[in-house]
N, C-alpha and C positions, 0 to 999 in steps of 0.2 A: 460280515467283514467290514472293518472301518476303512475309510478312504484316506488317501494322501492328498494334502493340499499343496499345490505348486504355486508359488508367488513370484511374479516377475515385475520389474519396475516399469516395463512398457512392452508393447508388441512392435517395436520399431525394427527395421531391417538392419540390426547392428549385432555385434558379437555375442553378448550374453543372452539376449532373447533367442537368437538362432541356435546357440548351443543347447538351451533349454528345450526349444521346439524339436530339435533332432533327437534329444534324449526322450522326450515324451512319445515321439513316434515309435522309438525302440521299445519303450516301457509298455505301451499299449499292445504292441505286437507280441512281446515276449513274456508278459505277465498277465495274470487275471485280476490284479489289484485295481479296484476302482479309484478314480481320482477326480478332483476338480481343479480349476485354475482361477487365480485372482490376478488381475493386471492392475497395477496402480494407474497407468495411463494406457490408452489404446494405441493403435498404430497400424501400419500396413499388414502386419502378420496376424492381426486379430482374428480374421476368419479362419486361419489355419489352426490357431489354438482352439477356437470354438468347434472345429470339426472333430477334435480329439476328445473333448470333454466339456461339461458345462463350464462356462467361463463368465466371470464378472469383471467389468471394467469399473474401478472405483471412482476415478476422476473422469466423469463424463463432460461433454461440452458444456461450458458455463452459460446456461440460459439465463434469462432475467430472473427466473425463480431461484436458480443457484446463486446468482449475484446478490439477491436480496437476503438469502440465508447467510451468505458470507458477511454482509454488512451487519447482520444481527448476531454474528458469531456462532451460527448454528450449522455451518457447512460440515464441520467435523462430526457433529451429531448425526447428520444425514448419512455421512460415510459409514459411521459405526452401525447405524440402523440397517443400511443396505448389506453390510457384511454379515450381520446377525440374521438377516432374512435369508441370505444365500447359504449360510453355514450353520450347523448346529454342533454343540459341544460333543454330542453323542456320536456323530457320524465321522468326525475327523480324528485319526489316530496319530498323524505325523504331519508336520509342516516342513516343506522343502523351500527354503528362502533363497532366491537367486539374486546375487549381488548385494552389496551394502548400501546401494544408492536409494533404496526405498525404506529406510529405517523407520519412517513414520508409521508404516502399517503394522510393524511388530507390536506396538503398544495396543493397537486396535484389535489384535488377534489374541491378546492375553486370555480372553474368555474361553478359548478352546482348551487351555490347560493341558497341552500335550507336548511331546518333545519337538524341538525345532532344529533342523539342519540348515546352516547358512553356508551357501556356496560363494566363496570370495574370488572375484576375478581381478581385483584392484591391488595395486601397490600402495606405498605409504602416502604419497602425495594425493593420489586419486581418492583414497579413503578420507583424508582430511578435507579435500575439496568437496566431496559429495555428502559427507556427513555433517559438515559445517562446524562441529565442535567435538571435543573429547567426550563430553557428556552423552552425545548422541551415539557415538561408537560404543561407549560403555553400556548403553542400553542394549545394543546388539549383543555385546559380550555376555551380559547378564542373562538375557533370555535365550541365548543359543546353547543347545545341548552339545552339539558337535559341529565342527567346521570342516568344509571341503575347500582345499586350495587348488586352483587350476594349474599351478606350477610349483616347483621347488622354491623359486624366488618369492612367490606369494606366501608360502608357508614360513620361510625364514623371516620375512617381514613381520608376519603376525607374531612370531615368537620373540624376535629381537626388539621390535619397535612398539608392539601392542601388548606385550607381556601375557600372551596366551600360551598355556602349557602345550608342549609338543604333542602329548598324547591325546589332546582334544582336537587334533587336526589330521585329516587324511588327505594326501595329495592324489588327485585324479586329473591327469593331464587333459586339457582341452584339445579338440581336434576339429578339422573341417572335413566333412564327408566329401568324397569325390565320386565322379561317375566316369567309368572307362569309356573311351571313344576310339573308334577305329580310325586308321590313318585317313581314309577318304572323308570321314566325318570331320576330322580336324581340318583338313584342307578346305572343305566346303565352308565350315564355320569361319575360318580365317578370312576367306575371300568375302563372305557375306558381311562380316563386321567391318572390315576395312572399307568396303563399298558403302555401307550405311554411314560411316563417319567420314567419308571422302578422304581416306588415307591411302596413299599409293601402295600397291601390292609389294613393292620392293623396299618399303620404308622399315627402319628398325624402330621398335616400340619399347619405351620404358614405362612400366606399369606401376601404379600405386592404388591403394584402396583404403576405405575407411571413412569415418565421418570427417567433416572439414573444420572441426574446431581446432584450436591452437595446439592441443595436446598431440594431434596427429601430424602437425607440421606441414600442412599443404603449402605454406609460404616457402619453406625450404625446398619443396618439390619444384616450385617455380624458379627459385634461385639456382637449383641444379640444372634446370633446362637452360637458363641464361648462360651459365658457365660452359656447358657443353656446346651450345650453339655459337658462342663467341669463339671457341677454339676450332670448331668444325662447321663453319657456315654452309658448306657445300654438300654436306651429307644429310639426307632426309631422315631426321630423328624426331619421332613424335612422342609426346608425353601424355599418357592416358590415365586418368584417375576415376575409378568407379566407386560410387557411394557418396553419401554426404547429406546432412540435414542443414537447413537454414539458408541464409542469404549468401550468395557467391559474389556479391558486388565488389567486396574488397579484393577478392582474388582476380576478378575480371579487370579491376583497375590496374593492378600490378602487371597483369599479362599484357594489357593494351599499351601501358607505358613502356614496356620492353619490346613491343612490336613482335610478340610471339603468339598472337592469337591463332595463327595458322597451325602452330605446332603443339600447343598445350590444350587439352580438352578435359574439363571436369564434367563428366556426363551424368552425374547424379545417381540416384537409386535405380537399380534395375532388378527385374524379376529373376527368378532362379535360373532361367536359361542363360542369363548374362553373368552368372557368378564366375569370378576369376578362377576358382578351382576347376571349373569346367572348360573355360575358354583360353586359359593361359597358354596352352600348347599352340593353339591356333593363332594366337597373337605374336608369341615370341619366337617360334621356330621359323627361321628364314632359310 
């Protein structure tokens, strides 16, 4: 039986890789189809991908050796070689390509000569932003056999703005898995989290989640906090944001200038027991 190759742009604790990881857990449990995983970049979830199937990270840490190859224009050749060592044309029968953000790998996977399914999570601006040019998206379009859209809006964008035929697209709605909790577990988790973050037990919490790049508008989250605290200075209202990569110094600067450092918390990436879909009840139910 031929294998399915699943390709992700990274193993970061962000939406698209988590959706893929959850699907792979289901796929392994419910089918007998063998598969491999290729990650353009590594990340926090890399061990979890590797626990499910043989996994290759294409862009490894740039050592002196890699930097020298880059200066010589040979780094792409090294990537191609590693892919061909990890994969053979005979073993792979289907490529499942998660997101349009890693379009560069598609060209390197041509040698597999098999159908490619591209799972699109992005709308028009994000497609333009991450693919850099119309030519790069056209490469994806040319090499893709069939598209999966994560929502109806994504499908409509592909049809209306990217001229992809509707019958080449199947909509499969994305979702976040949840874990049921008993009332006593909810109360215990609520108290534990508030205690860890030094938030009063009677405080009202406004939650946000996601990366902290400008597309997710963490700056507007801060402005919302300012507006609410200006109108209700005597009410304990805390703003808690879970998730985020990169420097938070620009956010800390705004928070400090507004004297809201007590009430706004960007707590960064958290492991699965901190996921909002598990703890939201314990945080918001007062």
